[in-house]
Wavefront OBJ file of the C-alpha trace (Angstrom):
o trace
v 82.254 -135.066 -4.157
v 80.748 -132.460 -1.832
v 78.561 -129.547 -2.888
v 78.255 -126.488 -0.684
v 77.549 -122.776 -0.952
v 80.441 -120.622 -2.137
v 81.883 -118.382 0.555
v 83.914 -115.224 0.057
v 87.080 -117.178 0.764
v 86.324 -119.419 -2.229
v 86.068 -116.478 -4.611
v 89.589 -116.488 -6.059
v 89.630 -120.245 -6.610
v 86.260 -120.107 -8.376
v 87.345 -117.147 -10.529
v 90.494 -119.013 -11.569
v 88.420 -121.973 -12.681
v 85.911 -119.881 -14.637
v 88.683 -117.823 -16.249
v 89.676 -120.948 -18.197
v 86.509 -120.538 -20.320
v 85.639 -116.827 -20.071
v 83.296 -116.788 -23.068
v 81.253 -119.793 -22.027
v 81.145 -118.759 -18.360
v 80.968 -114.963 -18.639
v 77.740 -114.461 -16.670
v 78.803 -116.909 -13.967
v 82.220 -115.240 -13.824
v 80.520 -111.894 -13.191
v 78.328 -113.305 -10.407
v 81.296 -114.889 -8.642
v 83.335 -111.682 -8.964
v 80.540 -109.852 -7.093
v 80.323 -112.483 -4.359
v 79.582 -110.782 -1.045
v 78.443 -107.494 -2.581
v 74.901 -106.185 -2.306
v 72.770 -107.162 -5.332
v 71.796 -104.631 -7.982
v 68.476 -102.809 -7.319
v 65.591 -105.114 -8.136
v 67.859 -108.158 -8.463
v 67.769 -111.227 -6.229
v 70.901 -112.025 -4.258
v 72.977 -114.587 -6.130
v 73.160 -118.069 -4.635
v 76.417 -119.683 -5.738
v 77.538 -123.260 -5.254
v 80.816 -125.109 -5.573
v 81.581 -128.818 -5.776
v 84.828 -130.113 -4.281
v 86.626 -133.430 -4.518
v 89.591 -134.004 -2.208
v 90.050 -130.267 -1.800
v 89.905 -129.603 -5.558
v 87.164 -127.400 -7.012
v 85.454 -129.517 -9.692
v 82.479 -127.314 -10.549
v 80.829 -123.935 -9.986
v 77.133 -123.120 -10.376
v 74.524 -120.484 -9.615
v 71.084 -121.428 -8.335
v 69.767 -117.850 -8.325
v 68.936 -115.491 -9.986
v 69.217 -118.098 -12.759
v 70.619 -121.609 -12.751
v 74.032 -121.487 -14.455
v 76.455 -124.384 -14.745
v 80.123 -123.861 -15.503
v 80.931 -125.106 -18.993
v 83.725 -127.373 -17.773
v 81.724 -129.026 -15.004
v 82.644 -132.665 -14.620
v 79.995 -135.408 -14.693
v 80.503 -136.404 -11.065
v 80.344 -132.773 -9.968
v 77.026 -132.362 -11.764
v 75.659 -135.437 -9.995
v 76.694 -133.970 -6.634
v 74.946 -130.705 -7.495
v 71.634 -132.189 -8.675
v 70.103 -132.593 -5.181
v 70.502 -128.815 -4.746
v 68.658 -128.202 -8.025
v 65.878 -130.582 -7.039
v 65.134 -128.500 -3.947
v 64.397 -125.373 -6.005
v 60.630 -124.709 -6.175
v 61.089 -123.226 -9.666
v 63.907 -121.877 -11.774
v 65.303 -120.765 -15.095
v 68.305 -122.782 -16.219
v 70.470 -121.503 -19.081
v 73.738 -123.300 -19.732
v 75.526 -125.500 -22.290
v 72.911 -127.713 -23.912
v 74.532 -131.024 -22.942
v 74.702 -130.107 -19.250
v 71.118 -128.840 -19.217
v 69.961 -132.038 -20.891
v 71.464 -134.157 -18.117
v 69.885 -131.958 -15.451
v 66.491 -131.957 -17.094
v 66.386 -135.743 -17.449
v 66.690 -135.958 -13.671
v 64.285 -133.101 -12.888
v 61.622 -134.282 -15.342
v 61.774 -137.780 -13.856
v 60.787 -136.197 -10.549
v 57.691 -134.590 -12.015
v 59.037 -131.141 -12.863
v 57.309 -129.362 -15.752
v 58.907 -127.101 -18.353
v 57.078 -123.867 -19.179
v 59.764 -122.939 -21.718
v 62.293 -125.256 -23.354
v 64.369 -123.779 -26.152
v 67.765 -124.082 -27.799
v 69.975 -121.119 -28.523
v 73.274 -120.337 -30.189
v 75.739 -118.086 -28.371
v 77.799 -115.884 -30.681
v 80.608 -113.419 -30.071
v 82.429 -110.676 -31.934
v 85.883 -109.212 -31.371
v 86.939 -105.712 -32.336
v 89.138 -106.913 -35.181
v 86.292 -108.879 -36.766
v 83.458 -106.416 -36.199
v 81.539 -104.644 -38.975
v 79.704 -102.045 -36.932
v 77.216 -99.531 -38.283
v 76.877 -95.830 -37.574
v 73.351 -94.446 -37.040
v 71.789 -92.517 -39.953
v 71.017 -88.807 -39.364
v 67.386 -89.362 -38.399
v 68.304 -91.930 -35.723
v 69.760 -91.144 -32.294
v 71.550 -93.676 -30.118
v 71.793 -92.824 -26.426
v 71.985 -94.214 -22.928
v 68.619 -94.937 -21.371
v 67.276 -92.413 -18.849
v 65.031 -92.879 -15.807
v 62.122 -91.273 -17.691
v 62.361 -94.092 -20.275
v 61.091 -96.563 -17.666
v 57.507 -96.943 -19.040
v 58.842 -97.762 -22.517
v 61.418 -100.191 -21.131
v 58.808 -101.967 -18.999
v 56.618 -102.296 -22.098
v 59.538 -103.724 -24.100
v 60.473 -106.207 -21.358
v 56.906 -107.490 -21.138
v 56.483 -107.686 -24.909
v 59.747 -109.579 -25.261
v 58.636 -112.164 -22.682
v 55.329 -112.641 -24.490
v 57.082 -113.146 -27.827
v 59.263 -115.810 -26.195
v 56.198 -117.553 -24.762
v 57.286 -116.886 -21.190
v 55.034 -115.919 -18.268
v 54.721 -112.186 -17.567
v 55.883 -111.461 -13.963
v 54.275 -108.011 -14.194
v 50.830 -109.588 -13.772
v 51.671 -110.911 -10.316
v 54.006 -108.194 -9.074
v 53.835 -104.937 -11.082
v 55.980 -102.923 -8.684
v 58.560 -105.655 -8.378
v 58.813 -105.902 -12.169
v 59.185 -102.128 -12.525
v 61.857 -102.184 -9.824
v 63.741 -104.896 -11.729
v 63.613 -102.951 -15.001
v 64.542 -99.710 -13.210
v 67.657 -101.410 -11.869
v 68.717 -102.277 -15.417
v 68.313 -98.742 -16.815
v 72.007 -97.838 -16.284
v 72.961 -100.817 -18.470
v 70.516 -100.001 -21.291
v 71.114 -98.376 -24.657
v 68.154 -97.129 -26.697
v 67.650 -95.972 -30.270
v 65.325 -92.997 -30.834
v 63.424 -92.505 -34.079
v 61.431 -89.292 -34.506
v 61.400 -88.744 -30.754
v 60.307 -92.223 -29.699
v 62.220 -95.302 -28.618
v 62.372 -97.997 -31.279
v 65.076 -100.292 -29.862
v 66.539 -101.248 -26.498
v 69.423 -103.514 -25.554
v 71.204 -104.180 -22.264
v 74.853 -104.795 -21.457
v 74.099 -106.942 -18.415
v 77.713 -108.030 -17.927
v 80.518 -105.556 -18.517
v 83.898 -107.143 -17.878
v 87.310 -106.940 -19.509
v 86.818 -110.536 -20.679
v 83.657 -109.534 -22.515
v 80.254 -107.898 -22.462
v 77.051 -109.932 -22.376
v 74.211 -108.343 -24.359
v 70.665 -109.311 -23.414
v 67.122 -107.995 -23.614
v 67.552 -106.882 -27.233
v 64.149 -105.740 -28.485
v 62.839 -103.694 -31.410
v 59.281 -102.373 -31.440
v 57.365 -104.422 -34.078
v 56.156 -101.427 -36.081
v 59.761 -100.211 -36.448
v 61.374 -103.490 -37.455
v 63.254 -104.035 -40.723
v 64.610 -100.481 -40.561
v 68.075 -101.360 -39.267
v 67.511 -100.182 -35.697
v 68.743 -103.426 -34.130
v 71.920 -103.326 -36.218
v 72.578 -99.741 -35.131
v 71.770 -100.426 -31.471
v 73.863 -103.589 -31.205
v 76.704 -101.839 -33.034
v 76.609 -99.075 -30.415
v 76.726 -101.608 -27.569
v 79.669 -103.397 -29.166
v 81.464 -100.121 -29.791
v 81.034 -99.216 -26.107
v 82.390 -102.622 -25.075
v 85.514 -102.279 -27.206
v 86.050 -98.712 -25.973
v 86.414 -100.090 -22.422
v 88.933 -102.689 -23.587
v 86.577 -105.680 -23.531
v 87.929 -108.632 -25.490
v 84.569 -109.424 -27.073
v 80.816 -108.855 -26.984
v 78.403 -111.783 -26.964
v 74.710 -112.594 -27.192
v 72.439 -115.585 -27.802
v 69.854 -116.191 -30.528
v 66.930 -118.600 -30.176
v 66.804 -121.356 -32.772
v 64.536 -120.438 -35.662
v 65.171 -116.687 -35.489
v 66.812 -116.514 -38.905
v 66.570 -112.698 -39.267
v 68.525 -112.208 -36.020
v 71.121 -114.782 -37.089
v 71.649 -112.964 -40.397
v 71.839 -109.575 -38.675
v 74.493 -110.595 -36.174
v 76.515 -112.470 -38.781
v 76.688 -109.258 -40.840
v 78.032 -107.427 -37.786
v 80.780 -110.035 -37.393
v 79.363 -112.298 -34.678
v 80.479 -115.927 -34.857
v 78.897 -118.887 -32.981
v 80.883 -120.410 -30.131
v 78.443 -122.460 -28.011
v 75.091 -124.218 -28.007
v 72.819 -123.358 -25.090
v 69.537 -124.655 -23.749
v 67.120 -122.600 -21.639
v 64.402 -124.235 -19.520
v 61.951 -122.380 -17.298
v 60.638 -125.040 -14.933
v 58.262 -125.472 -12.024
l 1 2 3 4 5 6 7 8 9 10 11 12 13 14 15 16 17 18 19 20 21 22 23 24 25 26 27 28 29 30 31 32 33 34 35 36 37 38 39 40 41 42 43 44 45 46 47 48 49 50 51 52 53 54 55 56 57 58 59 60 61 62 63 64 65 66 67 68 69 70 71 72 73 74 75 76 77 78 79 80 81 82 83 84 85 86 87 88 89 90 91 92 93 94 95 96 97 98 99 100 101 102 103 104 105 106 107 108 109 110 111 112 113 114 115 116 117 118 119 120 121 122 123 124 125 126 127 128 129 130 131 132 133 134 135 136 137 138 139 140 141 142 143 144 145 146 147 148 149 150 151 152 153 154 155 156 157 158 159 160 161 162 163 164 165 166 167 168 169 170 171 172 173 174 175 176 177 178 179 180 181 182 183 184 185 186 187 188 189 190 191 192 193 194 195 196 197 198 199 200 201 202 203 204 205 206 207 208 209 210 211 212 213 214 215 216 217 218 219 220 221 222 223 224 225 226 227 228 229 230 231 232 233 234 235 236 237 238 239 240 241 242 243 244 245 246 247 248 249 250 251 252 253 254 255 256 257 258 259 260 261 262 263 264 265 266 267 268 269 270 271 272 273 274 275 276 277 278
């Protein structure tokens, strides 16, 4: 087994492998599809790896901006990739729970420390199984605008705090604003009485599916159905483009979110584990 950085000439082979499990590997599929392109504003350039055995691609992974492991990665391919992971000074790994567990056993044995370690359930909804809501008259759903940036920065920081994650804004305010600004074109917001009460991002928008992330409702406006309306709008936009499904992940223990998404038609399809490590 030999691990090396993916080159543009490897793109089609890697896409063919990831297309076998498009739901489980949607984010990684999107990164590989954009191999060689300039990164989005505020985003780090993706660092993608492949593992080959006798000329056969046995695994695909991203080291940056997050550590992602392809869901079908073979055990020997993972072993070949681990030295690359060990060289990272820090990282956020989010992948199938079993694969992350094997990685973390090795990293922890070498003195790495987890700042966040949580389990999540990935769920998806298809158009035929969706029960999407329309906004009531007093609620307006719209695409985010550049002048929404202060509210979106606030929401991004508050979401990180609720998850128990470090706040990058403290160390690099301009860099954090630049990152959020780059995501504005992918954001949908819900207005209530002239103020934003909900935001959600379609961070991956492919025909195979849309990946919804950064879903946040302002605490004082929770339990009013804003998340259901906002996520419904994101799903409706996905299906309008011909996407096969929309997906998101819910942290274990967040029963209200699980109930909400189940009512909209989302069904679990994978168990994930997220570790922020140094």
